[in-house]
N, CA, C and O of each residue as an XYZ file, in Angstrom:
480
protein
N     -11.981    118.500    145.017
C     -11.785    119.822    144.466
C     -10.413    120.316    144.931
O     -10.055    120.144    146.096
N      -9.645    120.930    144.024
C      -8.318    121.430    144.354
C      -8.420    122.562    145.365
O      -9.409    123.295    145.373
N      -7.407    122.717    146.222
C      -7.437    123.787    147.223
C      -7.600    125.177    146.606
O      -8.300    126.015    147.174
N      -6.975    125.438    145.466
C      -7.096    126.752    144.832
C      -8.534    127.014    144.391
O      -9.041    128.124    144.550
N      -9.192    125.993    143.836
C     -10.586    126.135    143.403
C     -11.493    126.320    144.616
O     -12.423    127.126    144.583
N     -11.225    125.578    145.680
C     -12.004    125.697    146.895
C     -11.881    127.103    147.472
O     -12.863    127.678    147.943
N     -10.665    127.653    147.434
C     -10.443    129.018    147.918
C     -11.204    130.027    147.066
O     -11.753    130.992    147.596
N     -11.242    129.814    145.741
C     -11.979    130.706    144.851
C     -13.462    130.683    145.178
O     -14.105    131.731    145.238
N     -14.005    129.497    145.389
C     -15.424    129.366    145.733
C     -15.711    130.063    147.057
O     -16.686    130.806    147.171
N     -14.873    129.828    148.051
C     -15.078    130.441    149.367
C     -14.982    131.960    149.274
O     -15.790    132.667    149.875
N     -14.011    132.462    148.536
C     -13.840    133.910    148.396
C     -15.032    134.538    147.686
O     -15.470    135.631    148.047
N     -15.555    133.850    146.679
C     -16.725    134.359    145.968
C     -17.924    134.473    146.900
O     -18.641    135.473    146.871
N     -18.142    133.468    147.714
C     -19.269    133.479    148.655
C     -19.101    134.621    149.655
O     -20.059    135.336    149.949
N     -17.895    134.792    150.175
C     -17.642    135.856    151.155
C     -17.852    137.225    150.535
O     -18.456    138.098    151.158
N     -17.358    137.429    149.306
C     -17.508    138.725    148.652
C     -18.952    139.014    148.244
O     -19.389    140.164    148.272
N     -19.680    137.983    147.871
C     -21.051    138.187    147.418
C     -22.041    138.320    148.568
O     -23.125    138.870    148.374
N     -21.704    137.838    149.748
C     -22.634    137.859    150.881
C     -23.169    139.253    151.200
O     -24.377    139.396    151.391
N     -22.330    140.287    151.268
C     -22.888    141.609    151.566
C     -23.838    142.118    150.488
O     -24.715    142.933    150.772
N     -23.673    141.651    149.265
C     -24.528    142.107    148.181
C     -25.908    141.483    148.223
O     -26.821    141.945    147.539
N     -26.069    140.437    149.021
C     -27.357    139.743    149.060
C     -28.099    139.945    150.375
O     -29.070    139.239    150.648
N     -27.664    140.887    151.185
C     -28.354    141.120    152.457
C     -29.743    141.696    152.205
O     -29.936    142.402    151.216
N     -30.714    141.415    153.071
C     -32.090    141.855    152.845
C     -32.236    143.370    152.699
O     -33.049    143.819    151.890
N     -31.485    144.167    153.448
C     -31.606    145.619    153.356
C     -31.236    146.151    151.990
O     -31.903    147.043    151.465
N     -30.185    145.614    151.415
C     -29.752    146.054    150.091
C     -30.717    145.548    149.025
O     -31.034    146.272    148.081
N     -31.178    144.330    149.168
C     -32.077    143.757    148.168
C     -33.372    144.539    148.055
O     -33.986    144.573    146.989
N     -33.793    145.168    149.144
C     -35.021    145.953    149.093
C     -34.849    147.152    148.169
O     -35.819    147.618    147.570
N     -33.629    147.650    148.051
C     -33.357    148.802    147.199
C     -33.140    148.381    145.745
O     -33.688    148.995    144.829
N     -32.351    147.348    145.540
C     -32.017    146.908    144.194
C     -31.720    145.413    144.229
O     -31.128    144.911    145.185
N     -32.130    144.713    143.190
C     -31.882    143.275    143.138
C     -30.433    143.046    142.727
O     -30.111    143.025    141.539
N     -29.571    142.876    143.707
C     -28.146    142.718    143.452
C     -27.788    141.328    142.936
O     -26.626    141.067    142.623
N     -28.759    140.446    142.843
C     -28.533    139.124    142.254
C     -28.892    139.092    140.773
O     -28.636    138.101    140.088
N     -29.483    140.173    140.282
C     -29.942    140.187    138.898
C     -28.781    140.408    137.930
O     -27.759    140.999    138.279
N     -28.967    139.924    136.726
C     -27.984    140.167    135.674
C     -27.861    141.662    135.420
O     -26.775    142.158    135.118
N     -28.957    142.372    135.540
C     -28.946    143.815    135.325
C     -27.924    144.504    136.237
O     -27.231    145.423    135.802
N     -27.830    144.075    137.472
C     -26.900    144.675    138.435
C     -25.467    144.184    138.222
O     -24.544    144.995    138.140
N     -25.272    142.883    138.132
C     -23.919    142.322    138.077
C     -23.267    142.562    136.724
O     -22.040    142.587    136.633
N     -24.054    142.736    135.678
C     -23.474    143.033    134.363
C     -22.686    144.342    134.377
O     -21.761    144.510    133.583
N     -23.039    145.270    135.268
C     -22.248    146.498    135.388
C     -20.803    146.157    135.741
O     -19.868    146.762    135.217
N     -20.634    145.196    136.621
C     -19.303    144.757    137.011
C     -18.617    143.959    135.922
O     -17.412    144.097    135.714
N     -19.375    143.124    135.225
C     -18.793    142.324    134.138
C     -18.258    143.231    133.030
O     -17.158    143.024    132.518
N     -19.045    144.225    132.675
C     -18.605    145.152    131.631
C     -17.404    145.968    132.107
O     -16.504    146.261    131.319
N     -17.382    146.336    133.380
C     -16.238    147.057    133.936
C     -14.997    146.170    133.969
O     -13.884    146.657    133.772
N     -15.178    144.871    134.217
C     -14.060    143.927    134.263
C     -13.304    143.901    132.935
O     -12.098    143.659    132.904
N     -14.018    144.152    131.849
C     -13.403    144.113    130.521
C     -12.662    145.398    130.175
O     -11.974    145.457    129.156
N     -12.793    146.429    131.008
C     -12.082    147.693    130.776
C     -10.682    147.621    131.359
O     -10.418    146.833    132.268
N      -9.791    148.442    130.836
C      -8.427    148.488    131.358
C      -8.032    149.938    131.549
O      -7.810    150.640    130.562
N      -7.938    150.402    132.758
C      -8.134    149.705    134.024
C      -9.616    149.646    134.411
O     -10.448    150.374    133.871
N      -9.910    148.777    135.343
C     -11.273    148.686    135.871
C     -11.527    149.941    136.703
O     -10.714    150.275    137.564
N     -12.640    150.645    136.465
C     -12.939    151.831    137.271
C     -13.024    151.478    138.758
O     -13.633    150.473    139.127
N     -12.428    152.287    139.587
C     -12.384    152.038    141.025
C     -13.776    151.833    141.612
O     -13.964    150.991    142.490
N     -14.737    152.589    141.138
C     -16.092    152.491    141.677
C     -16.769    151.163    141.344
O     -17.795    150.827    141.935
N     -16.211    150.419    140.417
C     -16.813    149.148    139.999
C     -15.969    147.936    140.386
O     -16.290    146.815    139.993
N     -14.900    148.142    141.146
C     -13.997    147.037    141.477
C     -14.704    145.885    142.189
O     -14.502    144.727    141.824
N     -15.518    146.173    143.186
C     -16.170    145.110    143.946
C     -17.095    144.288    143.067
O     -17.009    143.060    143.052
N     -17.977    144.952    142.336
C     -18.935    144.203    141.520
C     -18.224    143.526    140.339
O     -18.691    142.491    139.863
N     -17.116    144.083    139.861
C     -16.322    143.414    138.814
C     -15.721    142.127    139.367
O     -15.683    141.107    138.678
N     -15.255    142.176    140.603
C     -14.716    140.977    141.243
C     -15.781    139.938    141.502
O     -15.531    138.741    141.364
N     -16.966    140.383    141.876
C     -18.086    139.455    142.088
C     -18.425    138.765    140.768
O     -18.603    137.548    140.730
N     -18.515    139.537    139.693
C     -18.810    138.969    138.373
C     -17.774    137.914    138.001
O     -18.127    136.782    137.668
N     -16.505    138.281    138.058
C     -15.437    137.350    137.678
C     -15.411    136.132    138.596
O     -15.171    135.015    138.138
N     -15.654    136.340    139.873
C     -15.655    135.228    140.820
C     -16.786    134.251    140.570
O     -16.592    133.038    140.651
N     -17.963    134.769    140.267
C     -19.104    133.900    139.963
C     -18.818    133.084    138.712
O     -19.045    131.874    138.688
N     -18.322    133.745    137.676
C     -18.039    133.054    136.413
C     -16.943    132.015    136.611
O     -17.044    130.900    136.098
N     -15.895    132.374    137.351
C     -14.804    131.440    137.622
C     -15.314    130.222    138.392
O     -14.937    129.087    138.100
N     -16.167    130.472    139.367
C     -16.729    129.372    140.159
C     -17.624    128.482    139.303
O     -17.547    127.257    139.395
N     -18.462    129.080    138.482
C     -19.349    128.288    137.625
C     -18.564    127.379    136.692
O     -18.910    126.209    136.525
N     -17.511    127.909    136.084
C     -16.754    127.080    135.144
C     -16.024    125.957    135.867
O     -15.705    124.931    135.267
N     -15.757    126.151    137.161
C     -15.071    125.117    137.932
C     -16.011    124.013    138.403
O     -15.589    122.866    138.552
N     -17.277    124.342    138.637
C     -18.188    123.364    139.233
C     -19.206    122.764    138.269
O     -19.791    121.724    138.569
N     -19.426    123.384    137.138
C     -20.399    122.848    136.174
C     -19.696    121.858    135.253
O     -18.739    122.224    134.571
N     -20.153    120.622    135.225
C     -19.449    119.597    134.450
C     -19.644    119.686    132.939
O     -18.853    119.112    132.191
N     -20.663    120.383    132.475
C     -20.965    120.399    131.045
C     -20.458    121.657    130.340
O     -21.044    122.102    129.353
N     -19.366    122.225    130.853
C     -18.706    123.357    130.210
C     -17.303    122.900    129.836
O     -16.534    122.474    130.697
N     -16.974    122.986    128.569
C     -15.652    122.557    128.093
C     -14.956    123.757    127.448
O     -15.267    124.153    126.324
N     -14.022    124.311    128.182
C     -13.330    125.510    127.735
C     -12.162    125.171    126.821
O     -11.600    124.079    126.901
N     -11.796    126.116    125.947
C     -10.593    125.901    125.141
C      -9.364    125.861    126.051
O      -9.383    126.414    127.150
N      -8.309    125.214    125.595
C      -7.105    125.040    126.407
C      -6.504    126.370    126.861
O      -5.982    126.457    127.973
N      -6.566    127.372    126.050
C      -5.941    128.661    126.365
C      -6.974    129.704    126.819
O      -6.846    130.879    126.475
N      -7.969    129.303    127.565
C      -8.995    130.249    128.002
C      -8.483    131.084    129.174
O      -7.674    130.626    129.981
N      -8.968    132.305    129.244
C      -8.623    133.218    130.330
C      -9.899    133.678    131.011
O     -10.991    133.514    130.467
N      -9.768    134.243    132.180
C     -10.932    134.767    132.891
C     -11.596    135.865    132.048
O     -12.822    135.968    132.009
N     -10.784    136.675    131.379
C     -11.302    137.751    130.529
C     -12.150    137.166    129.386
O     -13.204    137.709    129.056
N     -11.689    136.066    128.789
C     -12.443    135.408    127.720
C     -13.792    134.909    128.236
O     -14.813    135.060    127.565
N     -13.794    134.316    129.425
C     -15.036    133.814    130.013
C     -16.012    134.950    130.279
O     -17.195    134.847    129.956
N     -15.517    136.032    130.867
C     -16.389    137.182    131.152
C     -16.931    137.751    129.847
O     -18.115    138.074    129.754
N     -16.074    137.875    128.843
C     -16.526    138.401    127.546
C     -17.612    137.502    126.951
O     -18.582    138.008    126.389
N     -17.466    136.183    127.064
C     -18.481    135.263    126.552
C     -19.814    135.428    127.258
O     -20.866    135.424    126.617
N     -19.774    135.573    128.570
C     -21.006    135.773    129.347
C     -21.641    137.119    129.000
O     -22.854    137.201    128.813
N     -20.835    138.165    128.914
C     -21.354    139.505    128.575
C     -22.023    139.479    127.199
O     -23.114    140.020    127.023
N     -21.371    138.857    126.242
C     -21.931    138.781    124.888
C     -23.265    138.041    124.899
O     -24.237    138.499    124.299
N     -23.309    136.902    125.577
C     -24.535    136.105    125.637
C     -25.675    136.898    126.283
O     -26.786    136.935    125.755
N     -25.398    137.522    127.410
C     -26.454    138.250    128.120
C     -26.870    139.493    127.336
O     -28.057    139.815    127.280
N     -25.913    140.193    126.732
C     -26.267    141.363    125.921
C     -27.100    140.987    124.705
O     -27.868    141.810    124.206
N     -26.962    139.762    124.221
C     -27.788    139.284    123.110
C     -29.179    138.851    123.568
O     -30.028    138.514    122.743
N     -29.412    138.858    124.876
C     -30.712    138.494    125.462
C     -31.153    139.563    126.462
O     -31.370    139.248    127.632
N     -31.292    140.830    126.028
C     -31.556    141.925    126.970
C     -32.873    141.799    127.741
O     -33.002    142.369    128.824
N     -33.827    141.081    127.216
C     -35.107    140.920    127.915
C     -34.956    140.057    129.169
O     -35.877    139.981    129.983
N     -33.805    139.409    129.329
C     -33.596    138.513    130.463
C     -32.721    139.138    131.556
O     -32.336    138.455    132.505
N     -32.409    140.420    131.428
C     -31.542    141.087    132.406
C     -32.099    141.059    133.821
O     -31.336    141.184    134.779
N     -33.390    140.900    133.976
C     -33.998    140.853    135.308
C     -33.756    139.511    136.007
O     -33.972    139.396    137.214
N     -33.312    138.504    135.262
C     -33.118    137.164    135.817
C     -31.881    137.101    136.705
O     -31.027    137.986    136.668
N     -31.801    136.045    137.499
C     -30.680    135.814    138.386
C     -29.396    135.655    137.570
O     -29.342    134.853    136.637
N     -28.361    136.425    137.928
C     -27.116    136.416    137.163
C     -26.449    135.050    137.165
O     -25.952    134.611    136.128
N     -26.426    134.372    138.295
C     -25.752    133.072    138.370
C     -26.395    132.085    137.399
O     -25.688    131.377    136.682
N     -27.715    132.031    137.368
C     -28.413    131.125    136.456
C     -28.116    131.480    134.999
O     -27.831    130.605    134.181
N     -28.186    132.757    134.691
C     -27.976    133.211    133.317
C     -26.522    133.033    132.885
O     -26.261    132.646    131.746
N     -25.585    133.308    133.771
C     -24.163    133.132    133.449
C     -23.837    131.653    133.239
O     -23.068    131.309    132.342
N     -24.415    130.783    134.056
C     -24.217    129.344    133.869
C     -24.731    128.891    132.512
O     -24.077    128.121    131.809
N     -25.899    129.374    132.160
C     -26.474    129.063    130.844
C     -25.565    129.597    129.733
O     -25.333    128.918    128.733
N     -25.060    130.805    129.914
C     -24.179    131.417    128.912
C     -22.925    130.579    128.703
O     -22.511    130.352    127.566
N     -22.322    130.121    129.785
C     -21.116    129.297    129.679
C     -21.418    127.962    128.986
O     -20.649    127.502    128.142
N     -22.548    127.352    129.356
C     -22.922    126.074    128.746
C     -23.210    126.217    127.253
O     -22.870    125.335    126.464
N     -23.836    127.322    126.870
C     -24.182    127.529    125.450
C     -22.968    127.961    124.633
O     -22.846    127.607    123.460
N     -22.071    128.728    125.256
C     -20.915    129.234    124.538
C     -19.818    128.176    124.407
O     -19.162    128.085    123.369
N     -19.620    127.378    125.459
C     -18.577    126.350    125.452
C     -19.164    124.989    125.852
O     -18.805    124.445    126.896
N     -20.059    124.442    125.030
C     -20.643    123.134    125.372
C     -19.621    122.012    125.180
O     -18.693    122.126    124.379
N     -19.809    120.960    125.910
C     -18.977    119.780    125.727
C     -19.590    118.962    124.586
O     -20.798    118.725    124.562
N     -18.770    118.545    123.669
C     -19.264    117.726    122.559
C     -18.962    116.267    122.861
O     -17.906    115.937    123.400
N     -19.888    115.414    122.514
C     -19.698    113.977    122.730
C     -18.763    113.446    121.653
O     -18.881    113.791    120.477
N     -17.834    112.602    122.080
C     -16.857    112.068    121.141
C     -17.226    110.671    120.711
O     -16.512    110.060    119.917
């Protein structure tokens, strides 16, 4: 794994760790798509609202990490982080009954369904 990708993965884990502590989880499921989608939708705004910066970064970091580590996602050559977030947001918004599910699982599925690798 390239050093830049490794740094992205490490940074994502460090930023997400406080969101998964037991005390916070008792109040709200911060691993759910319902929670992290607030950040994903904020990430698509310009500028990102200050109150949503952390969760927007968590959303983008998770998506960036997933696209780097999942082998069955084939992105277009000119893809951007904004394009990836928009694809995940669209997929999850089209499946609102699944908002209670784990965001990482759902985002991975969204990336695989939106940008599948085709066999040649």
